[in-house]
LONU-826093 format. One record per atom (N, C-alpha, C): y, z, x. Coordinates in pm, whole numbers, padded with zeros to 5 digits, always signed. Atoms other than C-alpha are relative to their C-alpha. Example, Ala and Ser with C-alpha at 12.3 -4.5 7.8 and 13.67 -1.06 7.14 Angstrom:
% residues 2
-00119+00000+00089
-00450+00780+01230
+00120+00000+00090
-00119-00006-00082
-00106+00714+01367
+00109+00073-00077
% end
This chain:
% residues 82
+00098-00098-00044
+00281-01611-03983
+00060+00098+00098
-00049-00101-00093
+00309-01321-03740
+00056-00060+00129
-00048+00061-00125
+00353-01551-03438
+00139-00057-00020
-00131+00056+00030
+00650-01724-03601
+00107+00107-00007
-00099-00107+00014
+00821-01394-03678
+00036+00061+00135
-00029-00053-00133
+00803-01300-03308
+00081-00096+00087
-00066+00099-00084
+00970-01619-03185
+00142+00041+00038
-00136-00045-00031
+01319-01462-03203
-00001+00101+00115
+00011-00102-00106
+01202-01181-02972
-00012-00066+00137
+00017+00071-00128
+01118-01439-02702
+00131-00025+00072
-00131+00027-00059
+01491-01491-02642
+00075+00126+00042
-00069-00125-00033
+01578-01121-02595
-00011+00026+00150
+00006-00027-00145
+01676-01055-02230
-00040+00144+00028
+00037-00134-00045
+01519-00758-02052
+00039+00014+00146
-00041-00028-00138
+01612-00593-01722
-00125+00013+00087
+00114-00003-00091
+01361-00665-01444
+00049+00042+00138
-00035-00048-00133
+01377-00476-01114
-00123-00004+00089
+00105-00010-00101
+01167-00510-00799
+00047+00108+00097
-00042-00116-00079
+01183-00174-00620
-00080+00005+00129
+00061+00002-00132
+01113-00186-00248
-00047+00139+00043
+00035-00137-00034
+01100+00192-00218
+00109+00092-00050
-00097-00100+00047
+01282+00512-00301
+00022+00103+00109
-00029-00108-00094
+01442+00795-00110
+00069+00112-00075
-00072-00115+00053
+01555+01147-00198
+00092+00048+00110
-00101-00034-00100
+01877+01237-00018
+00088+00112-00055
-00093-00104+00045
+02078+01560-00040
+00141-00056-00012
-00135+00049+00025
+02430+01505-00174
+00085+00005+00127
-00078-00014-00122
+02582+01630+00153
-00026-00113+00098
+00038+00110-00090
+02391+01367+00351
+00053-00133-00054
-00049+00121+00065
+02488+01097+00101
+00149-00019+00025
-00145+00004-00022
+02858+01183+00140
+00033-00043+00143
-00024+00031-00141
+02831+01148+00520
-00049-00138+00042
+00055+00130-00038
+02667+00805+00508
+00109-00097+00042
-00092+00100-00052
+02837+00529+00704
-00075-00132+00014
+00059+00131-00021
+02777+00158+00749
-00084+00002+00127
+00088+00005-00116
+02485+00098+00985
-00103+00112+00003
+00099-00108+00005
+02300+00422+00900
-00125-00049-00072
+00128+00040+00058
+01932+00388+00807
-00041+00101-00107
+00053-00082+00108
+01804+00521+00476
-00150-00026-00007
+00145+00019-00007
+01430+00577+00511
-00062+00007-00139
+00064+00006+00131
+01225+00475+00206
-00140+00059+00006
+00133-00061+00009
+00893+00615+00085
-00112-00102+00013
+00101+00105-00014
+00709+00289+00159
-00012-00043+00145
+00024+00056-00132
+00557+00141+00471
+00016-00151-00006
-00010+00145-00008
+00607-00216+00587
-00131-00061-00049
+00120+00067+00051
+00366-00443+00400
-00054+00059-00128
+00046-00058+00127
+00314-00207+00106
+00062-00077-00116
-00054+00076+00113
+00362-00362-00238
+00127+00061-00057
-00118-00047+00071
+00688-00338-00430
-00039+00023-00145
+00023-00025+00142
+00695-00198-00783
+00094-00086-00082
-00080+00083+00089
+00817-00426-01062
+00016+00076-00132
-00032-00074+00123
+00990-00255-01356
+00065-00094-00100
-00068+00067+00109
+01088-00399-01693
+00057+00110-00089
-00067-00104+00078
+01345-00184-01874
-00047+00140+00042
+00034-00130-00059
+01264+00111-01642
-00146+00043-00017
+00143-00032+00009
+00887+00094-01706
-00076-00087+00100
+00073+00078-00101
+00657-00005-01420
-00106-00085-00067
+00094+00092+00065
+00461-00313-01526
-00089-00073+00099
+00079+00076-00098
+00333-00464-01201
+00035+00044+00141
-00029-00016-00143
+00313-00449-00823
-00006-00139+00060
-00001+00132-00060
+00378-00737-00592
+00042+00002+00145
-00039+00017-00140
+00466-00872-00250
+00128-00081+00006
-00125+00071-00018
+00809-00985-00136
-00028-00135+00066
+00014+00132-00058
+00835-01356-00059
+00135-00070+00000
-00122+00078-00007
+01102-01612+00024
-00018-00128-00081
+00005+00120+00084
+01174-01886-00234
+00135-00070+00013
-00125+00075-00018
+01437-02145-00134
+00115+00090+00044
-00101-00088-00059
+01634-01892+00076
+00038+00119-00089
-00022-00118+00085
+01617-01629-00203
-00126+00085+00003
+00115-00088+00005
+01392-01325-00223
-00065-00006-00138
+00076-00004+00125
+01119-01325-00487
-00115+00097+00016
+00117-00089-00003
+00813-01119-00574
-00119-00073-00061
+00126+00051+00053
+00459-01249-00613
-00073+00117-00063
+00070-00108+00066
+00282-01033-00872
-00145+00002+00045
+00137-00012-00049
-00045-00905-00729
-00086+00088-00090
+00075-00092+00085
-00141-00642-00986
+00084+00034-00122
-00067-00040+00123
-00047-00582-01351
-00041+00144-00027
+00026-00143+00021
-00017-00209-01424
-00027+00024-00148
+00035-00033+00137
-00195-00096-01738
+00063+00135-00035
-00064-00126+00041
-00002+00171-01927
-00103+00088-00070
+00088-00096+00068
-00192+00483-02027
+00067+00043-00129
-00057-00049+00126
-00149+00593-02385
+00035-00112-00083
% end
């Protein structure tokens, strides 16, 4: 049936990213960057992170600590328009 034909797709790896924030920086400023400089992001402390699968935003979530590693708890699934 249709469910059986999709089983192979279940093993296909996809790229998942949790994006804490973004910044737009002029090239000249980027060239002058040094260790210790602060790059200000477009998010405030406590705001949700965006979760992307293959460059498409699919969810929002909160950063959490899992066994000394960073993780993301999904708080909202983003419905795609269209």
